[in-house]
N, CA, C and O atoms as a CHARMM CRD file, in Angstrom:
* protein
*
  344
    1    1 UNK  N    -32.46800 -45.63100 -60.00600 PROA 1      0.00000
    2    1 UNK  CA   -33.14000 -45.06700 -58.85500 PROA 1      0.00000
    3    1 UNK  C    -33.71200 -43.70200 -59.23300 PROA 1      0.00000
    4    1 UNK  O    -33.04200 -42.88700 -59.86800 PROA 1      0.00000
    5    2 UNK  N    -34.95100 -43.47100 -58.83600 PROA 2      0.00000
    6    2 UNK  CA   -35.61900 -42.21500 -59.15000 PROA 2      0.00000
    7    2 UNK  C    -35.17600 -41.12500 -58.17300 PROA 2      0.00000
    8    2 UNK  O    -35.09900 -41.35400 -56.96600 PROA 2      0.00000
    9    3 UNK  N    -34.89100 -39.96100 -58.70000 PROA 3      0.00000
   10    3 UNK  CA   -34.49500 -38.82500 -57.86600 PROA 3      0.00000
   11    3 UNK  C    -35.72600 -38.25000 -57.17600 PROA 3      0.00000
   12    3 UNK  O    -36.74600 -38.00300 -57.81900 PROA 3      0.00000
   13    4 UNK  N    -35.62700 -38.03700 -55.86200 PROA 4      0.00000
   14    4 UNK  CA   -36.72900 -37.48100 -55.08600 PROA 4      0.00000
   15    4 UNK  C    -36.47000 -35.99500 -54.89100 PROA 4      0.00000
   16    4 UNK  O    -35.43400 -35.59200 -54.36200 PROA 4      0.00000
   17    5 UNK  N    -37.42700 -35.19400 -55.32700 PROA 5      0.00000
   18    5 UNK  CA   -37.31800 -33.74700 -55.17800 PROA 5      0.00000
   19    5 UNK  C    -38.37400 -33.30700 -54.17400 PROA 5      0.00000
   20    5 UNK  O    -39.56000 -33.56200 -54.38100 PROA 5      0.00000
   21    6 UNK  N    -37.96600 -32.64700 -53.08500 PROA 6      0.00000
   22    6 UNK  CA   -38.95800 -32.23200 -52.08700 PROA 6      0.00000
   23    6 UNK  C    -39.92500 -31.19400 -52.64600 PROA 6      0.00000
   24    6 UNK  O    -39.53800 -30.32900 -53.43200 PROA 6      0.00000
   25    7 UNK  N    -41.17400 -31.29100 -52.23500 PROA 7      0.00000
   26    7 UNK  CA   -42.15900 -30.29700 -52.64600 PROA 7      0.00000
   27    7 UNK  C    -42.05600 -29.09000 -51.73400 PROA 7      0.00000
   28    7 UNK  O    -41.41800 -29.14900 -50.68200 PROA 7      0.00000
   29    8 UNK  N    -42.67700 -28.01100 -52.13100 PROA 8      0.00000
   30    8 UNK  CA   -42.67200 -26.81100 -51.29900 PROA 8      0.00000
   31    8 UNK  C    -43.29300 -27.08100 -49.93200 PROA 8      0.00000
   32    8 UNK  O    -42.81100 -26.58200 -48.91500 PROA 8      0.00000
   33    9 UNK  N    -44.37100 -27.87600 -49.91300 PROA 9      0.00000
   34    9 UNK  CA   -45.03500 -28.18200 -48.64800 PROA 9      0.00000
   35    9 UNK  C    -44.13200 -28.98300 -47.72200 PROA 9      0.00000
   36    9 UNK  O    -44.05600 -28.69600 -46.52700 PROA 9      0.00000
   37   10 UNK  N    -43.45500 -29.97300 -48.25900 PROA 10     0.00000
   38   10 UNK  CA   -42.55000 -30.78700 -47.45500 PROA 10     0.00000
   39   10 UNK  C    -41.43200 -29.92600 -46.88300 PROA 10     0.00000
   40   10 UNK  O    -41.10800 -30.02300 -45.69900 PROA 10     0.00000
   41   11 UNK  N    -40.85700 -29.10300 -47.70800 PROA 11     0.00000
   42   11 UNK  CA   -39.74300 -28.26400 -47.26800 PROA 11     0.00000
   43   11 UNK  C    -40.20200 -27.23200 -46.23700 PROA 11     0.00000
   44   11 UNK  O    -39.47800 -26.95300 -45.28000 PROA 11     0.00000
   45   12 UNK  N    -41.37700 -26.67000 -46.41900 PROA 12     0.00000
   46   12 UNK  CA   -41.92600 -25.70000 -45.46000 PROA 12     0.00000
   47   12 UNK  C    -42.12300 -26.36500 -44.10000 PROA 12     0.00000
   48   12 UNK  O    -41.77000 -25.78800 -43.07100 PROA 12     0.00000
   49   13 UNK  N    -42.67800 -27.56400 -44.08900 PROA 13     0.00000
   50   13 UNK  CA   -42.90600 -28.30200 -42.84400 PROA 13     0.00000
   51   13 UNK  C    -41.58400 -28.66800 -42.16900 PROA 13     0.00000
   52   13 UNK  O    -41.45100 -28.56000 -40.95000 PROA 13     0.00000
   53   14 UNK  N    -40.61700 -29.09800 -42.96600 PROA 14     0.00000
   54   14 UNK  CA   -39.30500 -29.43800 -42.43300 PROA 14     0.00000
   55   14 UNK  C    -38.65700 -28.22800 -41.75400 PROA 14     0.00000
   56   14 UNK  O    -38.08600 -28.35500 -40.67100 PROA 14     0.00000
   57   15 UNK  N    -38.74400 -27.07600 -42.38200 PROA 15     0.00000
   58   15 UNK  CA   -38.18200 -25.85600 -41.79400 PROA 15     0.00000
   59   15 UNK  C    -38.88000 -25.51200 -40.48000 PROA 15     0.00000
   60   15 UNK  O    -38.23400 -25.09700 -39.51800 PROA 15     0.00000
   61   16 UNK  N    -40.19100 -25.68500 -40.44600 PROA 16     0.00000
   62   16 UNK  CA   -40.93000 -25.40200 -39.20900 PROA 16     0.00000
   63   16 UNK  C    -40.43100 -26.28000 -38.06500 PROA 16     0.00000
   64   16 UNK  O    -40.19600 -25.80400 -36.95500 PROA 16     0.00000
   65   17 UNK  N    -40.27500 -27.55800 -38.35400 PROA 17     0.00000
   66   17 UNK  CA   -39.84500 -28.48600 -37.30800 PROA 17     0.00000
   67   17 UNK  C    -38.41400 -28.19800 -36.86100 PROA 17     0.00000
   68   17 UNK  O    -38.11000 -28.29400 -35.67200 PROA 17     0.00000
   69   18 UNK  N    -37.53900 -27.84700 -37.79200 PROA 18     0.00000
   70   18 UNK  CA   -36.13900 -27.62400 -37.42700 PROA 18     0.00000
   71   18 UNK  C    -35.89700 -26.27500 -36.78200 PROA 18     0.00000
   72   18 UNK  O    -34.92700 -26.12500 -36.04000 PROA 18     0.00000
   73   19 UNK  N    -36.74800 -25.28300 -37.03900 PROA 19     0.00000
   74   19 UNK  CA   -36.53100 -23.94000 -36.50300 PROA 19     0.00000
   75   19 UNK  C    -37.37900 -23.61900 -35.27600 PROA 19     0.00000
   76   19 UNK  O    -37.11600 -22.62800 -34.59500 PROA 19     0.00000
   77   20 UNK  N    -38.38200 -24.42700 -34.98300 PROA 20     0.00000
   78   20 UNK  CA   -39.30900 -24.09500 -33.90700 PROA 20     0.00000
   79   20 UNK  C    -39.52500 -25.31000 -33.00300 PROA 20     0.00000
   80   20 UNK  O    -40.28600 -26.21100 -33.35600 PROA 20     0.00000
   81   21 UNK  N    -38.86400 -25.34500 -31.84400 PROA 21     0.00000
   82   21 UNK  CA   -38.97700 -26.51200 -30.96000 PROA 21     0.00000
   83   21 UNK  C    -40.38700 -26.75500 -30.43300 PROA 21     0.00000
   84   21 UNK  O    -40.76200 -27.90200 -30.18800 PROA 21     0.00000
   85   22 UNK  N    -41.16700 -25.70200 -30.25600 PROA 22     0.00000
   86   22 UNK  CA   -42.52900 -25.88400 -29.74800 PROA 22     0.00000
   87   22 UNK  C    -43.39600 -26.52800 -30.82700 PROA 22     0.00000
   88   22 UNK  O    -44.22800 -27.38400 -30.52500 PROA 22     0.00000
   89   23 UNK  N    -43.20900 -26.12900 -32.05900 PROA 23     0.00000
   90   23 UNK  CA   -43.91800 -26.77200 -33.17300 PROA 23     0.00000
   91   23 UNK  C    -43.54600 -28.25300 -33.23400 PROA 23     0.00000
   92   23 UNK  O    -44.41100 -29.10900 -33.42000 PROA 23     0.00000
   93   24 UNK  N    -42.26900 -28.54600 -33.07700 PROA 24     0.00000
   94   24 UNK  CA   -41.81000 -29.93600 -33.05900 PROA 24     0.00000
   95   24 UNK  C    -42.51900 -30.72900 -31.96400 PROA 24     0.00000
   96   24 UNK  O    -43.02400 -31.82300 -32.21700 PROA 24     0.00000
   97   25 UNK  N    -42.55700 -30.18500 -30.75400 PROA 25     0.00000
   98   25 UNK  CA   -43.17300 -30.88600 -29.62600 PROA 25     0.00000
   99   25 UNK  C    -44.66800 -31.08800 -29.86400 PROA 25     0.00000
  100   25 UNK  O    -45.18900 -32.18400 -29.65900 PROA 25     0.00000
  101   26 UNK  N    -45.35700 -30.03300 -30.29600 PROA 26     0.00000
  102   26 UNK  CA   -46.80900 -30.10200 -30.41000 PROA 26     0.00000
  103   26 UNK  C    -47.30200 -30.87600 -31.62700 PROA 26     0.00000
  104   26 UNK  O    -48.34800 -31.52200 -31.56100 PROA 26     0.00000
  105   27 UNK  N    -46.57200 -30.82400 -32.73000 PROA 27     0.00000
  106   27 UNK  CA   -47.09100 -31.43200 -33.95700 PROA 27     0.00000
  107   27 UNK  C    -46.31000 -32.63800 -34.45300 PROA 27     0.00000
  108   27 UNK  O    -46.72500 -33.28400 -35.41500 PROA 27     0.00000
  109   28 UNK  N    -45.20900 -32.94900 -33.83000 PROA 28     0.00000
  110   28 UNK  CA   -44.44100 -34.12000 -34.25200 PROA 28     0.00000
  111   28 UNK  C    -44.29000 -35.09300 -33.08600 PROA 28     0.00000
  112   28 UNK  O    -44.78200 -36.22000 -33.14500 PROA 28     0.00000
  113   29 UNK  N    -43.62100 -34.66200 -32.04300 PROA 29     0.00000
  114   29 UNK  CA   -43.38500 -35.51700 -30.88100 PROA 29     0.00000
  115   29 UNK  C    -44.71100 -36.04900 -30.31700 PROA 29     0.00000
  116   29 UNK  O    -44.82700 -37.24100 -30.03600 PROA 29     0.00000
  117   30 UNK  N    -45.68400 -35.19100 -30.15600 PROA 30     0.00000
  118   30 UNK  CA   -46.95600 -35.58000 -29.54700 PROA 30     0.00000
  119   30 UNK  C    -47.72300 -36.58400 -30.39200 PROA 30     0.00000
  120   30 UNK  O    -48.49100 -37.38300 -29.85700 PROA 30     0.00000
  121   31 UNK  N    -47.52300 -36.55300 -31.72000 PROA 31     0.00000
  122   31 UNK  CA   -48.16500 -37.55300 -32.57400 PROA 31     0.00000
  123   31 UNK  C    -47.48900 -38.91000 -32.45200 PROA 31     0.00000
  124   31 UNK  O    -48.15000 -39.94800 -32.48300 PROA 31     0.00000
  125   32 UNK  N    -46.17200 -38.89500 -32.31200 PROA 32     0.00000
  126   32 UNK  CA   -45.43100 -40.14900 -32.18500 PROA 32     0.00000
  127   32 UNK  C    -45.51500 -40.74300 -30.78700 PROA 32     0.00000
  128   32 UNK  O    -45.45400 -41.96100 -30.61700 PROA 32     0.00000
  129   33 UNK  N    -45.65600 -39.88200 -29.78900 PROA 33     0.00000
  130   33 UNK  CA   -45.64400 -40.32000 -28.39100 PROA 33     0.00000
  131   33 UNK  C    -46.81400 -39.69400 -27.62000 PROA 33     0.00000
  132   33 UNK  O    -46.58500 -38.91100 -26.69800 PROA 33     0.00000
  133   34 UNK  N    -48.04500 -40.01900 -27.97500 PROA 34     0.00000
  134   34 UNK  CA   -49.18800 -39.39300 -27.31100 PROA 34     0.00000
  135   34 UNK  C    -49.25300 -39.68200 -25.81100 PROA 34     0.00000
  136   34 UNK  O    -49.82600 -38.90400 -25.04800 PROA 34     0.00000
  137   35 UNK  N    -48.66400 -40.79900 -25.39400 PROA 35     0.00000
  138   35 UNK  CA   -48.66200 -41.13000 -23.96600 PROA 35     0.00000
  139   35 UNK  C    -47.64000 -40.31200 -23.18000 PROA 35     0.00000
  140   35 UNK  O    -47.66700 -40.30200 -21.95000 PROA 35     0.00000
  141   36 UNK  N    -46.75200 -39.63700 -23.87600 PROA 36     0.00000
  142   36 UNK  CA   -45.68000 -38.86300 -23.22900 PROA 36     0.00000
  143   36 UNK  C    -45.67800 -37.41800 -23.72900 PROA 36     0.00000
  144   36 UNK  O    -44.62200 -36.81800 -23.93200 PROA 36     0.00000
  145   37 UNK  N    -46.88200 -36.87200 -23.92300 PROA 37     0.00000
  146   37 UNK  CA   -47.02800 -35.51200 -24.43700 PROA 37     0.00000
  147   37 UNK  C    -46.78400 -34.51400 -23.30200 PROA 37     0.00000
  148   37 UNK  O    -47.49600 -34.53800 -22.29800 PROA 37     0.00000
  149   38 UNK  N    -45.78800 -33.63900 -23.45100 PROA 38     0.00000
  150   38 UNK  CA   -45.51700 -32.66700 -22.38300 PROA 38     0.00000
  151   38 UNK  C    -46.57900 -31.57000 -22.34500 PROA 38     0.00000
  152   38 UNK  O    -47.04900 -31.10700 -23.38400 PROA 38     0.00000
  153   39 UNK  N    -46.93900 -31.17300 -21.15900 PROA 39     0.00000
  154   39 UNK  CA   -47.84700 -30.04700 -20.94400 PROA 39     0.00000
  155   39 UNK  C    -46.98500 -28.88500 -20.46600 PROA 39     0.00000
  156   39 UNK  O    -46.51300 -28.88000 -19.32900 PROA 39     0.00000
  157   40 UNK  N    -46.78400 -27.90600 -21.33500 PROA 40     0.00000
  158   40 UNK  CA   -45.86200 -26.81300 -21.03100 PROA 40     0.00000
  159   40 UNK  C    -46.60400 -25.51100 -20.76200 PROA 40     0.00000
  160   40 UNK  O    -47.61200 -25.21300 -21.40300 PROA 40     0.00000
  161   41 UNK  N    -46.09600 -24.74200 -19.80900 PROA 41     0.00000
  162   41 UNK  CA   -46.62200 -23.41200 -19.56200 PROA 41     0.00000
  163   41 UNK  C    -46.06700 -22.46000 -20.61500 PROA 41     0.00000
  164   41 UNK  O    -45.14900 -22.81200 -21.35600 PROA 41     0.00000
  165   42 UNK  N    -46.62700 -21.24800 -20.68000 PROA 42     0.00000
  166   42 UNK  CA   -46.10300 -20.24700 -21.61300 PROA 42     0.00000
  167   42 UNK  C    -44.64200 -19.95400 -21.32500 PROA 42     0.00000
  168   42 UNK  O    -43.84500 -19.78000 -22.24700 PROA 42     0.00000
  169   43 UNK  N    -44.28800 -19.89800 -20.04000 PROA 43     0.00000
  170   43 UNK  CA   -42.90700 -19.61400 -19.66100 PROA 43     0.00000
  171   43 UNK  C    -41.96800 -20.73600 -20.09300 PROA 43     0.00000
  172   43 UNK  O    -40.86600 -20.47500 -20.57500 PROA 43     0.00000
  173   44 UNK  N    -42.40100 -21.97600 -19.92400 PROA 44     0.00000
  174   44 UNK  CA   -41.58400 -23.12300 -20.34900 PROA 44     0.00000
  175   44 UNK  C    -41.42100 -23.14300 -21.86500 PROA 44     0.00000
  176   44 UNK  O    -40.34000 -23.43200 -22.37800 PROA 44     0.00000
  177   45 UNK  N    -42.50500 -22.83300 -22.57800 PROA 45     0.00000
  178   45 UNK  CA   -42.41900 -22.77400 -24.03800 PROA 45     0.00000
  179   45 UNK  C    -41.43300 -21.69800 -24.48100 PROA 45     0.00000
  180   45 UNK  O    -40.61900 -21.92300 -25.37600 PROA 45     0.00000
  181   46 UNK  N    -41.51200 -20.52700 -23.84900 PROA 46     0.00000
  182   46 UNK  CA   -40.61000 -19.43400 -24.22700 PROA 46     0.00000
  183   46 UNK  C    -39.15900 -19.81000 -23.94400 PROA 46     0.00000
  184   46 UNK  O    -38.27000 -19.51700 -24.74500 PROA 46     0.00000
  185   47 UNK  N    -38.92300 -20.45100 -22.81700 PROA 47     0.00000
  186   47 UNK  CA   -37.56500 -20.86000 -22.46800 PROA 47     0.00000
  187   47 UNK  C    -37.00800 -21.85900 -23.48800 PROA 47     0.00000
  188   47 UNK  O    -35.86700 -21.72500 -23.92800 PROA 47     0.00000
  189   48 UNK  N    -37.80700 -22.85100 -23.86000 PROA 48     0.00000
  190   48 UNK  CA   -37.38500 -23.82300 -24.86600 PROA 48     0.00000
  191   48 UNK  C    -37.19100 -23.16000 -26.23000 PROA 48     0.00000
  192   48 UNK  O    -36.23400 -23.45400 -26.94700 PROA 48     0.00000
  193   49 UNK  N    -38.10800 -22.26700 -26.57400 PROA 49     0.00000
  194   49 UNK  CA   -37.99100 -21.57100 -27.85500 PROA 49     0.00000
  195   49 UNK  C    -36.69900 -20.76400 -27.90900 PROA 49     0.00000
  196   49 UNK  O    -35.97400 -20.81300 -28.90300 PROA 49     0.00000
  197   50 UNK  N    -36.41200 -20.02400 -26.84700 PROA 50     0.00000
  198   50 UNK  CA   -35.18900 -19.20800 -26.79700 PROA 50     0.00000
  199   50 UNK  C    -33.93500 -20.07900 -26.87800 PROA 50     0.00000
  200   50 UNK  O    -32.94000 -19.68900 -27.48900 PROA 50     0.00000
  201   51 UNK  N    -33.98900 -21.23800 -26.27100 PROA 51     0.00000
  202   51 UNK  CA   -32.81500 -22.11400 -26.23300 PROA 51     0.00000
  203   51 UNK  C    -32.56000 -22.80800 -27.57300 PROA 51     0.00000
  204   51 UNK  O    -31.40500 -22.95900 -27.97300 PROA 51     0.00000
  205   52 UNK  N    -33.61300 -23.23000 -28.27000 PROA 52     0.00000
  206   52 UNK  CA   -33.44200 -24.08500 -29.43800 PROA 52     0.00000
  207   52 UNK  C    -33.91700 -23.50700 -30.77100 PROA 52     0.00000
  208   52 UNK  O    -33.74700 -24.15900 -31.80200 PROA 52     0.00000
  209   53 UNK  N    -34.49500 -22.32800 -30.78900 PROA 53     0.00000
  210   53 UNK  CA   -35.02600 -21.84300 -32.06500 PROA 53     0.00000
  211   53 UNK  C    -33.91300 -21.63500 -33.07900 PROA 53     0.00000
  212   53 UNK  O    -32.79400 -21.25300 -32.73500 PROA 53     0.00000
  213   54 UNK  N    -34.24200 -21.89100 -34.31300 PROA 54     0.00000
  214   54 UNK  CA   -33.28600 -21.70800 -35.39600 PROA 54     0.00000
  215   54 UNK  C    -33.46300 -20.34600 -36.03700 PROA 54     0.00000
  216   54 UNK  O    -34.44700 -19.64900 -35.79100 PROA 54     0.00000
  217   55 UNK  N    -32.51100 -19.98200 -36.85000 PROA 55     0.00000
  218   55 UNK  CA   -32.56200 -18.71800 -37.55200 PROA 55     0.00000
  219   55 UNK  C    -32.85200 -18.97900 -39.02400 PROA 55     0.00000
  220   55 UNK  O    -32.13400 -19.74500 -39.66700 PROA 55     0.00000
  221   56 UNK  N    -33.88600 -18.35800 -39.56000 PROA 56     0.00000
  222   56 UNK  CA   -34.17200 -18.54700 -40.98000 PROA 56     0.00000
  223   56 UNK  C    -33.04800 -17.96700 -41.84800 PROA 56     0.00000
  224   56 UNK  O    -32.33700 -17.04800 -41.43900 PROA 56     0.00000
  225   57 UNK  N    -32.91100 -18.51400 -43.02600 PROA 57     0.00000
  226   57 UNK  CA   -31.90500 -18.02900 -43.96800 PROA 57     0.00000
  227   57 UNK  C    -32.51900 -16.95100 -44.85400 PROA 57     0.00000
  228   57 UNK  O    -33.63500 -17.10300 -45.35100 PROA 57     0.00000
  229   58 UNK  N    -31.78200 -15.86600 -45.04400 PROA 58     0.00000
  230   58 UNK  CA   -32.19500 -14.79000 -45.93000 PROA 58     0.00000
  231   58 UNK  C    -31.08800 -14.54300 -46.94000 PROA 58     0.00000
  232   58 UNK  O    -29.91500 -14.43000 -46.58300 PROA 58     0.00000
  233   59 UNK  N    -31.47200 -14.46200 -48.19500 PROA 59     0.00000
  234   59 UNK  CA   -30.46500 -14.25600 -49.23500 PROA 59     0.00000
  235   59 UNK  C    -30.13100 -12.79000 -49.44400 PROA 59     0.00000
  236   59 UNK  O    -29.17900 -12.46100 -50.15100 PROA 59     0.00000
  237   60 UNK  N    -30.92500 -11.89300 -48.82000 PROA 60     0.00000
  238   60 UNK  CA   -30.61700 -10.46700 -48.92500 PROA 60     0.00000
  239   60 UNK  C    -31.22200  -9.71600 -47.73700 PROA 60     0.00000
  240   60 UNK  O    -32.05500 -10.24800 -47.00400 PROA 60     0.00000
  241   61 UNK  N    -30.78600  -8.48300 -47.57000 PROA 61     0.00000
  242   61 UNK  CA   -31.23400  -7.67000 -46.43000 PROA 61     0.00000
  243   61 UNK  C    -32.70700  -7.31600 -46.51700 PROA 61     0.00000
  244   61 UNK  O    -33.36100  -7.14900 -45.48700 PROA 61     0.00000
  245   62 UNK  N    -33.23800  -7.19900 -47.71800 PROA 62     0.00000
  246   62 UNK  CA   -34.64500  -6.86100 -47.87400 PROA 62     0.00000
  247   62 UNK  C    -35.54000  -7.96500 -47.30800 PROA 62     0.00000
  248   62 UNK  O    -36.55500  -7.68800 -46.67000 PROA 62     0.00000
  249   63 UNK  N    -35.15200  -9.21400 -47.54900 PROA 63     0.00000
  250   63 UNK  CA   -35.91300 -10.34000 -46.99000 PROA 63     0.00000
  251   63 UNK  C    -35.87600 -10.31600 -45.46700 PROA 63     0.00000
  252   63 UNK  O    -36.88800 -10.55900 -44.80900 PROA 63     0.00000
  253   64 UNK  N    -34.71300 -10.02300 -44.91500 PROA 64     0.00000
  254   64 UNK  CA   -34.57200  -9.94700 -43.46000 PROA 64     0.00000
  255   64 UNK  C    -35.45000  -8.84100 -42.89900 PROA 64     0.00000
  256   64 UNK  O    -36.13800  -9.04900 -41.90000 PROA 64     0.00000
  257   65 UNK  N    -35.43700  -7.68300 -43.51700 PROA 65     0.00000
  258   65 UNK  CA   -36.23300  -6.55400 -43.03500 PROA 65     0.00000
  259   65 UNK  C    -37.72600  -6.86400 -43.12700 PROA 65     0.00000
  260   65 UNK  O    -38.48000  -6.54500 -42.20800 PROA 65     0.00000
  261   66 UNK  N    -38.15100  -7.46800 -44.20000 PROA 66     0.00000
  262   66 UNK  CA   -39.55800  -7.85400 -44.35600 PROA 66     0.00000
  263   66 UNK  C    -39.96500  -8.85200 -43.27600 PROA 66     0.00000
  264   66 UNK  O    -41.04900  -8.75500 -42.70100 PROA 66     0.00000
  265   67 UNK  N    -39.08400  -9.81000 -43.00900 PROA 67     0.00000
  266   67 UNK  CA   -39.34500 -10.80800 -41.97000 PROA 67     0.00000
  267   67 UNK  C    -39.48300 -10.13700 -40.60100 PROA 67     0.00000
  268   67 UNK  O    -40.41900 -10.43100 -39.85700 PROA 67     0.00000
  269   68 UNK  N    -38.56600  -9.24700 -40.27500 PROA 68     0.00000
  270   68 UNK  CA   -38.60600  -8.56100 -38.97600 PROA 68     0.00000
  271   68 UNK  C    -39.88100  -7.73900 -38.82700 PROA 68     0.00000
  272   68 UNK  O    -40.48900  -7.73000 -37.75700 PROA 68     0.00000
  273   69 UNK  N    -40.28700  -7.05800 -39.87700 PROA 69     0.00000
  274   69 UNK  CA   -41.52400  -6.26900 -39.83500 PROA 69     0.00000
  275   69 UNK  C    -42.73400  -7.16200 -39.58400 PROA 69     0.00000
  276   69 UNK  O    -43.62400  -6.81400 -38.80700 PROA 69     0.00000
  277   70 UNK  N    -42.75800  -8.31200 -40.24400 PROA 70     0.00000
  278   70 UNK  CA   -43.85400  -9.25900 -40.05400 PROA 70     0.00000
  279   70 UNK  C    -43.88400  -9.78100 -38.62000 PROA 70     0.00000
  280   70 UNK  O    -44.94600  -9.84200 -38.00100 PROA 70     0.00000
  281   71 UNK  N    -42.72800 -10.15500 -38.09800 PROA 71     0.00000
  282   71 UNK  CA   -42.63900 -10.65000 -36.72000 PROA 71     0.00000
  283   71 UNK  C    -43.07900  -9.56600 -35.74000 PROA 71     0.00000
  284   71 UNK  O    -43.84700  -9.84400 -34.81900 PROA 71     0.00000
  285   72 UNK  N    -42.60900  -8.35300 -35.92300 PROA 72     0.00000
  286   72 UNK  CA   -42.98700  -7.25000 -35.02800 PROA 72     0.00000
  287   72 UNK  C    -44.49300  -7.01200 -35.05100 PROA 72     0.00000
  288   72 UNK  O    -45.10400  -6.80000 -34.00300 PROA 72     0.00000
  289   73 UNK  N    -45.09200  -7.04600 -36.23200 PROA 73     0.00000
  290   73 UNK  CA   -46.53400  -6.84000 -36.35600 PROA 73     0.00000
  291   73 UNK  C    -47.30900  -7.96200 -35.65900 PROA 73     0.00000
  292   73 UNK  O    -48.28500  -7.69600 -34.95700 PROA 73     0.00000
  293   74 UNK  N    -46.88500  -9.19600 -35.84600 PROA 74     0.00000
  294   74 UNK  CA   -47.56500 -10.31800 -35.19600 PROA 74     0.00000
  295   74 UNK  C    -47.42500 -10.25500 -33.67400 PROA 74     0.00000
  296   74 UNK  O    -48.35600 -10.61000 -32.95100 PROA 74     0.00000
  297   75 UNK  N    -46.28000  -9.81100 -33.19200 PROA 75     0.00000
  298   75 UNK  CA   -46.10800  -9.66600 -31.73700 PROA 75     0.00000
  299   75 UNK  C    -47.04100  -8.58700 -31.19300 PROA 75     0.00000
  300   75 UNK  O    -47.58600  -8.73200 -30.09900 PROA 75     0.00000
  301   76 UNK  N    -47.22700  -7.51300 -31.94800 PROA 76     0.00000
  302   76 UNK  CA   -48.15600  -6.45500 -31.53600 PROA 76     0.00000
  303   76 UNK  C    -49.58700  -6.98700 -31.46600 PROA 76     0.00000
  304   76 UNK  O    -50.39600  -6.50600 -30.67300 PROA 76     0.00000
  305   77 UNK  N    -49.89100  -7.97600 -32.29600 PROA 77     0.00000
  306   77 UNK  CA   -51.22300  -8.58600 -32.30700 PROA 77     0.00000
  307   77 UNK  C    -51.40000  -9.61800 -31.20100 PROA 77     0.00000
  308   77 UNK  O    -52.48400 -10.17800 -31.04000 PROA 77     0.00000
  309   78 UNK  N    -50.32500  -9.87300 -30.42700 PROA 78     0.00000
  310   78 UNK  CA   -50.43300 -10.77300 -29.28700 PROA 78     0.00000
  311   78 UNK  C    -49.89500 -12.17200 -29.49400 PROA 78     0.00000
  312   78 UNK  O    -50.02100 -13.01300 -28.60300 PROA 78     0.00000
  313   79 UNK  N    -49.30000 -12.44600 -30.63600 PROA 79     0.00000
  314   79 UNK  CA   -48.73300 -13.77000 -30.86500 PROA 79     0.00000
  315   79 UNK  C    -47.45100 -13.95400 -30.05800 PROA 79     0.00000
  316   79 UNK  O    -46.66500 -13.02200 -29.88700 PROA 79     0.00000
  317   80 UNK  N    -47.26300 -15.16600 -29.57000 PROA 80     0.00000
  318   80 UNK  CA   -46.03300 -15.51900 -28.86800 PROA 80     0.00000
  319   80 UNK  C    -44.96900 -15.88200 -29.88600 PROA 80     0.00000
  320   80 UNK  O    -45.29100 -16.19000 -31.03300 PROA 80     0.00000
  321   81 UNK  N    -43.70600 -15.85100 -29.48400 PROA 81     0.00000
  322   81 UNK  CA   -42.60400 -16.15800 -30.40300 PROA 81     0.00000
  323   81 UNK  C    -42.78900 -17.49900 -31.09700 PROA 81     0.00000
  324   81 UNK  O    -42.60800 -17.59700 -32.31100 PROA 81     0.00000
  325   82 UNK  N    -43.14900 -18.53200 -30.34100 PROA 82     0.00000
  326   82 UNK  CA   -43.26200 -19.87200 -30.90200 PROA 82     0.00000
  327   82 UNK  C    -44.48600 -20.02500 -31.79900 PROA 82     0.00000
  328   82 UNK  O    -44.56700 -20.98000 -32.57000 PROA 82     0.00000
  329   83 UNK  N    -45.44300 -19.09500 -31.70900 PROA 83     0.00000
  330   83 UNK  CA   -46.61500 -19.14600 -32.56900 PROA 83     0.00000
  331   83 UNK  C    -46.33700 -18.51400 -33.93700 PROA 83     0.00000
  332   83 UNK  O    -47.08700 -18.72000 -34.89200 PROA 83     0.00000
  333   84 UNK  N    -45.27800 -17.76400 -34.01300 PROA 84     0.00000
  334   84 UNK  CA   -44.87700 -17.14500 -35.27700 PROA 84     0.00000
  335   84 UNK  C    -43.95400 -18.14600 -35.96400 PROA 84     0.00000
  336   84 UNK  O    -42.74500 -18.17200 -35.73100 PROA 84     0.00000
  337   85 UNK  N    -44.54800 -18.95200 -36.79900 PROA 85     0.00000
  338   85 UNK  CA   -43.81600 -20.04900 -37.43600 PROA 85     0.00000
  339   85 UNK  C    -42.82100 -19.48400 -38.42000 PROA 85     0.00000
  340   85 UNK  O    -43.17100 -18.66500 -39.27000 PROA 85     0.00000
  341   86 UNK  N    -41.57800 -19.92100 -38.30700 PROA 86     0.00000
  342   86 UNK  CA   -40.52900 -19.45700 -39.20900 PROA 86     0.00000
  343   86 UNK  C    -40.65000 -20.10000 -40.55100 PROA 86     0.00000
  344   86 UNK  O    -39.84500 -19.82500 -41.44200 PROA 86     0.00000
């Protein structure tokens, strides 16, 4: 049996789906179930994001600080939490 090694793209997409429920709904669920695609308000998206969002893994404090700075900058630019893909 051949060993399957995930590519960077596959792993990046997997992390997005597991850490961001809105990404899952919009880009996975909606493709599989187009007849049952939820139409969510910004408030509903934020509530779902807060309830189910995952936490990225950081191997050191510098990575965490860089991530937080990036998130803060994107929020200042008007991005919503669920639009900032982990």
